[in-house]
C-alpha positions in Angstrom: -82.1 -16.3 -10.5 -78.9 -14.3 -11.2 -76.1 -16.3 -12.8 -72.4 -15.4 -12.0 -70.9 -14.2 -15.3 -67.3 -15.4 -14.4 -68.6 -18.8 -13.5 -70.6 -19.1 -16.6 -67.7 -18.0 -18.7 -65.1 -20.3 -17.2 -67.8 -23.3 -17.2 -67.2 -23.4 -20.9 -63.5 -24.1 -20.6 -63.2 -27.6 -22.2 -61.9 -30.3 -19.9 -61.2 -28.0 -17.0 -61.0 -29.9 -13.6 -61.6 -28.9 -10.2 -57.8 -29.2 -9.3 -56.9 -27.0 -12.2 -59.4 -24.4 -11.2 -58.2 -24.4 -7.6 -54.6 -24.0 -8.7 -55.7 -21.0 -10.7 -57.7 -19.5 -7.9 -54.7 -19.7 -5.6 -52.7 -17.6 -8.1 -55.7 -15.2 -9.0 -57.4 -14.8 -5.7 -60.8 -14.2 -7.2 -62.9 -16.2 -9.7 -63.3 -13.2 -12.1 -59.5 -12.7 -12.1 -58.6 -16.1 -13.4 -59.0 -15.3 -17.1 -56.5 -12.4 -16.6 -53.7 -14.7 -15.5 -50.9 -14.9 -18.2 -51.2 -17.9 -20.4 -47.9 -19.3 -19.0 -49.2 -19.2 -15.5 -52.4 -21.1 -16.6 -50.2 -23.7 -18.1 -48.4 -24.1 -14.8 -51.8 -24.6 -13.2 -52.2 -27.7 -15.5 -54.8 -26.1 -17.9 -54.9 -27.5 -21.5 -54.6 -25.4 -24.5 -58.4 -25.5 -25.4 -59.3 -24.2 -21.8 -56.7 -21.6 -22.0 -57.8 -20.3 -25.5 -61.4 -20.1 -24.2 -60.4 -18.4 -21.0 -58.6 -15.6 -22.7 -60.9 -14.9 -25.6 -64.5 -16.3 -24.7 -67.3 -16.0 -27.2 -69.5 -13.8 -25.2 -72.5 -14.5 -27.4 -72.3 -18.1 -26.3 -72.1 -17.1 -22.8 -75.0 -14.8 -23.0 -77.1 -17.6 -24.6 -76.0 -19.8 -21.7 -77.1 -17.1 -19.2 -80.5 -16.7 -20.7 -81.2 -20.4 -20.9 -80.0 -21.0 -17.2 -82.3 -18.2 -16.0 -85.3 -19.4 -17.8 -84.9 -23.0 -16.9 -84.0 -22.6 -13.3 -80.6 -24.5 -13.9 -77.7 -23.6 -11.7 -74.0 -23.7 -12.3 -72.0 -24.9 -9.3 -68.2 -24.2 -9.2 -66.0 -26.6 -7.4 -65.0 -24.1 -4.7 -68.8 -23.5 -3.9 -70.0 -25.1 -0.5 -72.8 -26.7 -2.5 -70.3 -28.7 -4.7 -70.6 -32.4 -3.8 -68.0 -33.2 -1.2 -67.4 -36.8 -2.3 -67.0 -35.8 -6.0 -64.4 -33.1 -5.0 -62.3 -35.7 -3.4 -61.7 -37.5 -6.7 -58.8 -36.8 -9.1 -60.7 -35.7 -12.1 -63.8 -33.9 -10.7 -65.0 -31.3 -13.2 -64.6 -27.6 -12.3 -68.3 -26.9 -12.8 -71.5 -28.7 -12.6 -74.8 -27.6 -14.2 -77.7 -28.7 -12.0 -81.4 -28.6 -12.6 -83.6 -29.5 -9.6 -82.5 -30.0 -6.0 -78.9 -29.0 -5.6 -78.8 -30.3 -2.0 -79.2 -33.9 -3.2 -75.7 -33.8 -4.4 -74.4 -34.1 -0.9 -76.7 -36.9 0.1 -75.7 -40.5 0.6 -75.9 -42.0 -3.0 -75.8 -45.5 -4.5 -75.2 -45.5 -8.3 -77.0 -48.2 -10.3 -75.9 -48.9 -13.8 -76.0 -51.6 -16.3 -76.8 -52.6 -19.9 -78.9 -50.5 -22.3 -80.5 -53.7 -23.6 -81.1 -55.7 -20.4 -83.1 -59.0 -20.0 -86.5 -58.6 -18.4 -85.0 -60.0 -15.2 -82.3 -57.5 -15.2 -84.6 -54.6 -15.7 -86.8 -56.0 -12.8 -83.8 -56.3 -10.6 -82.8 -52.7 -11.3 -86.2 -51.4 -10.6 -86.8 -53.4 -7.5 -83.3 -52.9 -5.9 -83.8 -49.0 -6.5 -87.1 -49.0 -5.1 -86.1 -50.9 -1.9 -82.8 -48.9 -1.5 -84.6 -45.6 -2.1 -87.2 -46.5 0.6 -84.1 -47.2 2.8 -83.0 -43.7 2.6 -80.3 -43.8 -0.2 -80.4 -41.3 -3.2 -80.2 -43.5 -6.3 -77.9 -42.0 -9.1 -77.6 -43.3 -12.7 -77.1 -42.0 -16.2 -80.6 -41.6 -17.7 -79.7 -44.2 -20.5 -82.2 -46.8 -21.8 -82.4 -50.1 -19.9 -81.0 -50.5 -16.4 -80.5 -46.8 -15.9 -84.1 -46.0 -16.7 -85.4 -48.8 -14.6 -83.3 -47.7 -11.6 -84.7 -44.1 -11.9 -88.3 -45.4 -12.2 -88.0 -47.7 -9.3 -86.8 -44.8 -7.0 -89.6 -42.7 -8.2 -92.0 -45.4 -7.7 -90.9 -45.5 -4.0 -91.3 -41.8 -3.6 -87.4 -41.6 -3.4 -84.9 -39.3 -4.6 -82.9 -39.8 -7.8 -80.2 -38.0 -9.7 -79.5 -38.4 -13.4 -76.0 -37.6 -14.6 -76.2 -36.7 -18.2 -73.6 -36.9 -21.2 -74.9 -33.7 -22.9 -76.0 -30.2 -22.0 -79.1 -30.1 -19.8 -81.1 -28.3 -22.5 -80.9 -31.5 -24.4 -82.5 -34.9 -23.4 -80.7 -37.9 -24.4 -82.2 -40.5 -25.2 -85.2 -38.6 -26.5 -87.3 -41.5 -25.2 -86.6 -40.4 -21.7 -87.9 -36.7 -22.0 -90.9 -37.4 -19.7 -88.6 -39.3 -17.2 -86.1 -36.5 -17.3 -88.9 -33.9 -16.5 -90.1 -36.0 -13.6 -86.4 -36.3 -12.2 -85.9 -32.6 -12.4 -89.1 -32.0 -10.6 -88.3 -34.2 -7.6 -84.6 -35.0 -7.8 -81.8 -33.5 -9.9 -80.5 -33.5 -13.5 -76.6 -33.0 -13.5 -74.1 -32.4 -16.2 -70.6 -31.1 -16.4 -71.4 -30.0 -20.0 -72.8 -26.6 -20.9 -76.1 -26.1 -22.7 -76.1 -27.1 -26.4 -73.3 -29.6 -26.1 -74.6 -32.8 -27.9 -74.3 -36.2 -26.6 -70.9 -37.1 -28.2 -69.5 -40.5 -27.6 -66.4 -39.0 -25.7 -68.8 -37.4 -23.2 -69.9 -40.7 -21.6 -66.6 -41.9 -20.0 -66.5 -38.5 -18.4 -70.1 -38.8 -17.2 -69.4 -42.2 -15.8 -66.7 -40.9 -13.7 -69.0 -38.2 -12.3 -71.7 -41.0 -11.5 -69.2 -43.2 -9.6 -67.6 -39.9 -7.9 -70.9 -38.8 -6.4 -71.8 -42.2 -4.9 -70.7 -44.2 -1.9 -70.8 -47.3 -4.2 -71.8 -48.6 -7.6 -74.1 -51.5 -8.3 -73.8 -53.2 -11.6 -76.9 -55.1 -12.5 -76.3 -56.5 -16.0 -73.3 -55.9 -18.3 -71.5 -57.4 -21.1 -67.7 -58.0 -20.9 -67.1 -54.8 -22.9 -69.5 -52.3 -21.4 -69.6 -48.7 -20.2 -71.0 -49.9 -17.0 -67.8 -51.7 -16.3 -65.8 -48.3 -16.8 -68.1 -46.8 -14.2 -67.1 -49.7 -11.8 -63.5 -49.2 -12.6 -63.7 -45.4 -11.8 -65.4 -46.4 -8.6 -62.7 -48.8 -7.6 -60.0 -46.1 -8.3 -62.0 -43.4 -6.3 -62.1 -45.8 -3.3 -65.9 -46.5 -3.7 -67.5 -49.9 -3.1 -68.3 -52.0 -6.1 -71.3 -54.4 -6.1 -72.4 -56.8 -8.8 -75.5 -59.1 -9.2 -74.5 -62.5 -10.4 -76.4 -64.2 -13.2 -76.8 -67.2 -15.3 -73.7 -68.7 -16.9 -75.8 -68.7 -20.1 -76.5 -65.0 -20.0 -73.9 -62.9 -21.9 -75.1 -59.9 -19.9 -74.0 -61.6 -16.6 -70.4 -62.0 -17.9 -69.4 -58.4 -17.0 -70.8 -58.9 -13.5 -68.9 -62.2 -13.1 -65.8 -60.5 -14.2 -66.2 -57.7 -11.6 -66.8 -60.4 -8.8 -63.7 -62.3 -9.8 -61.8 -58.8 -9.6 -63.1 -58.1 -6.1 -66.6 -56.7 -6.4 -69.0 -57.6 -3.7 -71.5 -60.2 -4.9 -75.0 -59.2 -3.8 -78.2 -61.3 -3.8 -80.6 -58.8 -2.2 -80.9 -55.1 -1.6 -80.4 -55.4 2.2 -77.0 -56.8 1.4 -76.0 -53.3 0.1 -77.4 -51.4 3.0 -75.5 -53.7 5.4 -72.2 -53.3 3.5 -72.6 -49.6 3.4 -73.5 -49.5 7.1 -76.8 -47.8 6.2 -79.4 -48.5 8.9 -82.7 -50.0 7.8 -85.3 -47.5 8.2 -88.8 -48.2 9.4 -90.2 -47.3 5.9 -88.1 -49.9 4.1 -88.9 -52.7 6.6 -92.7 -51.9 6.6 -92.6 -51.9 2.8 -90.7 -55.4 2.7 -93.4 -56.8 5.1 -96.3 -55.3 3.2 -95.0 -56.8 -0.2 -94.4 -60.2 1.5 -97.9 -60.2 2.9 -99.4 -59.1 -0.4 -97.8 -61.8 -2.4 -100.5 -64.4 -3.4 -100.0 -68.0 -2.8 -99.8 -70.0 -5.9 -101.7 -73.1 -6.7 -99.8 -76.3 -6.7 -99.6 -76.7 -10.6 -98.2 -73.1 -10.8 -95.6 -73.8 -8.2 -94.6 -77.0 -10.3 -94.4 -74.7 -13.4 -92.2 -72.2 -11.8 -89.9 -74.9 -10.3 -89.6 -76.4 -13.8 -88.9 -73.0 -15.2 -85.8 -72.7 -13.1 -83.7 -69.7 -13.2 -82.7 -69.4 -16.8 -85.0 -68.5 -19.7 -86.7 -71.8 -20.8 -88.7 -72.9 -23.8 -92.3 -74.1 -23.6 -91.4 -77.6 -24.9 -88.9 -78.1 -22.0 -91.5 -76.9 -19.5 -94.0 -79.4 -20.8 -91.3 -82.1 -20.6 -90.4 -81.3 -17.1 -93.8 -80.8 -15.6 -95.8 -83.5 -17.6 -98.5 -80.9 -17.8 -100.5 -80.5 -21.2 -99.1 -78.1 -23.7 -102.3 -76.0 -23.7 -102.4 -75.8 -19.9 -98.7 -74.8 -19.8 -99.5 -71.9 -22.5 -102.3 -70.7 -20.4 -100.6 -70.8 -17.2 -97.4 -68.9 -18.6 -99.9 -66.1 -20.0 -101.4 -65.7 -16.5 -97.9 -65.7 -14.7 -96.8 -63.1 -17.3 -99.8 -60.9 -16.7 -99.2 -61.1 -12.9 -95.6 -60.0 -13.4 -94.1 -63.1 -12.3 -92.4 -64.1 -15.6 -91.3 -62.3 -18.6 -91.0 -63.5 -22.3 -87.6 -63.8 -23.9 -86.5 -64.2 -27.6 -87.0 -67.6 -29.2 -90.3 -68.4 -27.4 -88.6 -68.8 -24.0 -89.8 -67.5 -20.6 -87.8 -66.5 -17.4 -88.8 -65.6 -13.8 -88.8 -62.0 -12.8 -86.9 -61.9 -9.4 -88.0 -59.6 -6.6 -85.6 -58.2 -3.8 
């Protein structure tokens, strides 16, 4: 794979946007002539001081290191004027001038839904992200997220479980995997989907990178689904970017006692669409149900085992908020040792999950 030297040099210009590159191209005519433009003209094109300084006097050693890594890893650099640049992202006001892509570049133009949320979700939130992603991927959507721990990781894994396509937008150079815990997940995504970053190789995961990453996540997608988020959360910034970009914003409501539901409730009060099931999203986005998704839904429904009456009583008593064992015993009238045994079985079957403080909560399926 031959990497365009001009693109690789300009891809290191800090903070360069697609609009700024387009303005410079109008003046220069060709990409390789852009660095030859006078500094005053680059300023007129909206370029910042750091981008101008790099364009005029790039570190060729850094550029050569980039070239070697891109060629050895199979990573591509896509300039905003390229036909392969994602069309939805190009419509946004702060689209990056370049994207580094490892994997299937064609996925960038596919119909995408972004799924984001807390890095420390409840068991129910993690399950919701996994199951919504699995269902929506089977319905034909590419699932886009940020490779973070928690909701992001669950969304990527749910998509892969369905044999679907997923894009991970990263907040560092693609030669680094952040967080380290997701090295295997990142490799699996690169093999079947795509890893994307606006940051060149060797750029570490600095805190300032993630608001920019969130803008790319929302810009790639038709809409953003927030599963769980506190009131002050990076996921809410992704939702705000989506609203500003004219994308749909969806939120899953939760218990009033769950602090990670408050961000979703805030979004709903601000106009986000409340969703209770994955088909709600397909319907809102006017994505037709595929035979695959409908067949999968029917198969799962038929495979779900019927519970004995006592187990149904226990689940009813559990309600929809995490509940302690003493409260369950009081509500059901069942012996404490029977309740403990039944809770263990339901946990092994994947119907409930333990919560801090000796409580249990249901795992909801879409």
